[in-house]
C-alpha positions as CSV (number, residue, x, y, z in Angstrom):
1,A,37.8,130.7,45.2
2,S,36.3,130.1,41.9
3,D,36.9,127.8,39.0
4,S,35.0,126.0,36.3
5,T,33.4,123.4,38.7
6,C,33.1,125.3,42.1
7,N,32.3,128.5,43.5
8,Q,33.3,128.6,47.1
9,S,33.8,131.3,49.7
10,Q,36.0,130.8,52.7
11,S,34.4,129.1,55.7
12,S,34.7,130.6,59.2
13,M,36.9,128.9,61.8
14,V,35.2,126.6,64.2
15,E,36.8,125.8,67.6
16,I,36.4,122.3,68.8
17,Q,37.1,121.1,72.4
18,T,38.7,117.7,72.6
19,A,37.9,115.3,75.6
20,P,40.1,115.6,78.6
21,C,43.3,113.4,78.8
22,S,43.1,110.4,81.1
23,P,44.2,111.2,84.6
24,R,47.0,109.4,86.3
25,I,46.5,107.9,89.7
26,V,49.0,109.0,92.3
27,S,48.0,106.9,95.2
28,A,45.1,104.8,96.4
29,Y,45.0,104.0,100.1
30,L,42.7,101.4,101.9
31,E,41.5,102.5,105.3
32,C,41.1,98.9,106.7
33,T,38.7,99.9,109.6
34,T,36.1,101.8,107.4
35,H,36.5,99.7,104.2
36,T,37.2,103.1,102.4
37,V,39.7,103.6,99.6
38,S,41.1,107.1,99.4
39,V,42.1,107.9,95.9
40,L,44.5,110.7,94.8
41,W,45.2,111.7,91.0
42,E,46.7,114.3,88.8
43,L,44.3,116.9,87.4
44,S,43.6,116.8,83.6
45,D,43.6,119.9,81.4
46,G,39.9,120.8,80.4
47,A,38.2,118.6,83.0
48,M,35.4,119.8,85.1
49,N,34.8,116.9,87.2
50,Y,36.1,113.3,87.9
51,I,34.7,110.0,88.8
52,A,36.8,107.2,90.5
53,I,35.6,103.7,90.0
54,A,36.4,100.6,91.9
55,E,35.5,97.5,89.8
56,G,35.6,94.0,91.3
57,M,36.6,90.8,89.6
58,E,32.9,89.9,89.3
59,G,31.8,93.2,87.8
60,D,30.6,94.9,91.0
61,R,31.2,98.7,90.9
62,Y,31.6,101.5,93.6
63,S,32.6,105.1,92.8
64,C,33.0,108.6,94.0
65,N,32.7,111.9,92.3
66,A,34.9,114.9,92.6
67,T,35.8,118.3,91.2
68,E,39.3,118.3,92.7
69,E,42.0,115.6,92.7
70,N,40.8,113.3,95.4
71,C,37.9,111.4,96.6
72,E,36.9,108.3,98.8
73,I,35.1,105.2,97.7
74,V,33.2,103.9,100.7
75,D,31.9,100.6,102.0
76,L,33.9,98.2,99.8
77,P,33.2,94.6,100.7
78,C,35.8,92.6,102.5
79,G,37.9,90.0,100.8
80,Q,37.8,91.3,97.3
81,M,40.4,92.6,94.7
82,Y,39.4,95.7,93.0
83,N,40.7,97.8,89.9
84,I,40.6,101.6,90.6
85,T,40.3,103.9,87.6
86,I,39.6,107.5,87.2
87,L,37.6,109.3,84.3
88,A,37.9,112.9,83.6
89,M,34.9,114.8,82.3
90,D,34.4,118.1,80.7
91,G,30.6,118.4,80.6
92,N,30.3,116.8,77.0
93,C,33.0,114.0,76.9
94,S,34.9,111.8,79.2
95,S,38.5,110.6,79.0
96,L,39.6,107.1,78.4
97,P,40.0,105.5,81.9
98,S,43.3,105.9,83.6
99,P,45.6,102.9,84.0
100,A,44.2,100.6,86.8
101,F,45.5,100.6,90.3
102,E,44.8,97.2,91.9
103,I,43.8,97.1,95.6
104,Q,42.9,94.1,97.9
105,T,40.3,94.8,100.6
106,V,40.7,93.3,104.1
107,P,40.1,89.7,104.8
108,C,36.5,88.9,105.9
109,I,35.8,88.0,109.6
110,P,35.6,84.0,109.8
111,Q,32.2,82.8,110.3
112,N,31.0,79.7,112.4
113,V,34.4,79.4,114.3
């Protein structure tokens, strides 16, 4: 296009990949004897891998990585409440965290009884 103030040619199209959508947690199950949480979620379009995060009320964090729709977060301390969230990643960007799933670990063994 050309007018009195601008001489411009058509630019080429550029394809942009957006970040993956937030996964949705399907279930989170606590295996009491091993202090392990098994997390299952729905896959997100464009995601290459996932990270499941258990965050305690005092900021302590445990996680697991996966390329499929599940993983196990191991060795969670006893007697704690955790918020479980999932992030989907595509190699460049990550999704917003999934809505949190709250889970309570098993009570600790009484000491000095």
